[in-house]
N, C-alpha and C positions, 0 to 999 in steps of 0.2 A: 447549527452553523449561524454565526452572527450575520446580520444584514447591516450594511453601512450605507448611509446616504448623507447628503449634505442638505441642510435646511437653512433658510436665510436667518439672519440675526433676530429679526422681529418675531418670527415664529418661535425660535428657540427661547426668547425671553417670555413669550406667552406660556409655553410649556413650563418654564421655571416658575412663573407666577402662580399658575394653576396648581402645580405640585406643592408649592409652599402653602398655598391657601388650604388645600385638602390634606396636607400632612403626609403626602406620598412622594415617592421618588419620581423623577421624570420618566424613567423606564416603566414604572407602574402605570403612569398616565397613558403612555403610548400603548402598552399592552391592553389596557381597558378600551382605548379607542379602536384598536384592531379587533378585539372581541366583539364590540358593539357593531362594527362594520360587517363582520362575518355573520353575526346573528341577524342583521337586517337585510342581508343579501339573499335574494330569491334565486337559489341555485338552479331550480328547474327552469325558471324563466330565462336565466342566463344561458343555460345549456340549449334551450330551444332556439334562442337568438343565434348562437354560434352554429348550430346545425343548419339553420336556414341560410346563414351567410356562406357556409362551406358549400352547400348544395348549389347556391347561386353562382359561386365562383367556379365550381366544377362544370356547370352548364355553359358558362361563358368560355371556359378553357376548351371544352369540346367543340364549340362553334368555330374556334380559330384553328 
């Protein structure tokens, strides 16, 4: 399923310049950025943060 979003003209031009410089398509540059982001994301830390936030919200909800 394709994802669509709008980016500003300046950012779009930067993607185009990087793609031309590296000899890749703009889509390939975006795919690589996403892969790098996912690889750099600590999923366990993110899950722990979300769990703690949910527990805090539940406690707050129970008090009211």
